[in-house]
N, C-alpha and C positions, 0 to 999 in steps of 0.2 A: 417606343411610344413617344409621340411628339409632346413638347412642352406647351403650356398654355401661357399666353401673354395677357396681362391686364394692362390696357392702355387708357390713358386719359387724353382725350382730344378736345382742345380748347380753341375756339375761334379767336384769333388775335385782334386786339384793338376795340373790342366791344365791352362796354360796361353797362349794367352788370354782365358778367361773363356768360357765354353760351358754351356749354360743354357736354361731353358724353364720356362715360366710363364703359369700356367694352372688354370682353374676353374673346381672344381668337387663338387659333393654333399657331405656334411659332413657325411651322413649316409652310405657311401660305406665301404666295407670291405678293409682291407689292401691287400687282394688277388686281388680285382678289381683295387685298386690303382697300384699294380705292373703291371697289364695288361696295364693300362693307361700310366704309365711311359715308358714301353717298346715301345709303339707307339710314344709318344711325343719325346723321345730321339732318336728313330730310331733303337733301338737294335733289334736283330732278335730272341730273346728268346731261345738261344741255351744252356744257362747255368743256374745253380742254383742261387738263390737270397735269400736275407733276409733283414728284416728291423731291425734296432737297435734303440730302444727308451729307453734312459737312460741305465739301466742295463739289460733291457729285449730284447730278441731276438724273432722275429716273422717270421715264414716261414710255409711251409707245412710240419708238422712233418712226419718223415719216421720211419717205424719199424726198419730200419737199423741204425738209429741215435743212437750213443752210449750214448747220454744224452737226450733221448726223452722228459723227463719231464721238461727240461730246456728251450725248444723251445715252444713258445706259437703259437697256430694255427691262422695263418693270415686270414683264412676264417671266423673265429668267432670273429675277432677283428675289430672294427669300427674306422675309422679315427677320428671321433668326440671324442672317448674315449681315444685314445693314444695321441692326440694333441688337447686338449680342448680349447686352447686360442691362440689369435694372438701372434706372435713372438715365438711360440713354434718351436723347431727344432728337427729333427730326421734324421736318415740315412737310405738310401736304398743302399744295396750293391748288385751289379750284377756281375756275374762271379767270384765265390769264388777263382778262380786261379789267374786271372788278377786283381781282387779286384778293381772294379770300384765303388768307394764310391760317392754317390750323397747326398749332403746336401739338405734336404727339409725344407724350411722355410714357416711357415704359415704367409703370409703377411696380409691377411684380412679374416674375417668371416662376411658374410652378410646374411640378411634375405633371405630365400628361394624364388624361383620363379618357373617358368615353365621349367627350364633347364632340359632337358631329357638326355643329354649326356655331357661328358666332352668337354671342348674347350681349345685350346691353344691361348693365347693372344699375346705372344711375345716369342722371343728366339734369340739365336745367335749360329752360327757355327754348324757343323756336328759332330756327335759323332765319336770316333775313330773306326776303323775297328774291327770287332770281332776277337778275338784271336791274337791280335798284340803284346801281351806281357806286358800289363799294361802301366803305364805312361812312363817308360823308353823306352819300345818297340815302343810306339806311337811316341815319339820324334825321335827315330831312323828311323822309317818309314817315317815321314815327311821330314827328312833330305835327305833320299834316293830319294823320289819322286820329290823333288824340284830341284835336281841337276842331269841333264841328264848325267853328267860324273861320277856320283857315281856308284861303281861297282854293287850295288844291284838295281839300278834304274828300269831297265826293269822288273826284277823279282818281285819287289814290286808292280809295276803298274799292272802287270798281275795278281798277287795274289789278288789285290784290285778290280779286275773286269775291268781293262783297264784304269780307271781314278779315281781320288779321289780329291774332292774339300773341304778342311777343312773349308772353309767359307760358304759352302752351308747350307741354312736353308729355307725350303719350308713350311711355315705355312699353306698354302692352302691344301697341300697334307696331312699334319699332321691332320688338322681338318677334312678332308674327311675321313681319317681312324678312327679318334676318334668318328665320327658321327655314326659308326657302333657299338660302345660300348654303350649299354643301361643300 
């Protein structure tokens, strides 16, 4: 029976923090973990990503990669192998341009059960909008949408789809979407 990992995923460099606590099976691939993180954080999967575990990089190797032998295949790499113990930490980077680094902490490893899909246990705040320009761009975006007199206020709200609530966190919706991942 597979073990269950409790992971805390925290978006680096943002205050107050944006984070999620999830439970996943330890025998999942890093490729599946990437899919889970996309849903849990609310990203839209528009960009490349990679995992960084110590000195090792995991992604989907590309024939166009100038250093293909240096990237390990995330589809063949299991969570239980790259983070075998509690308190292990590694990084998930999303959008290699904006460089959204997520610290992943293994909080707990428990005996397996009948858990068929990942679940979100807790979290805080909404992730930044896609393509907002990294941490600096996100803070500029927040400044503009919070001040109706800011010269970019209307443009930024329109670009974000009409509204954006940085405090929004909908665990029920996240779990509904995670329930589709087997």
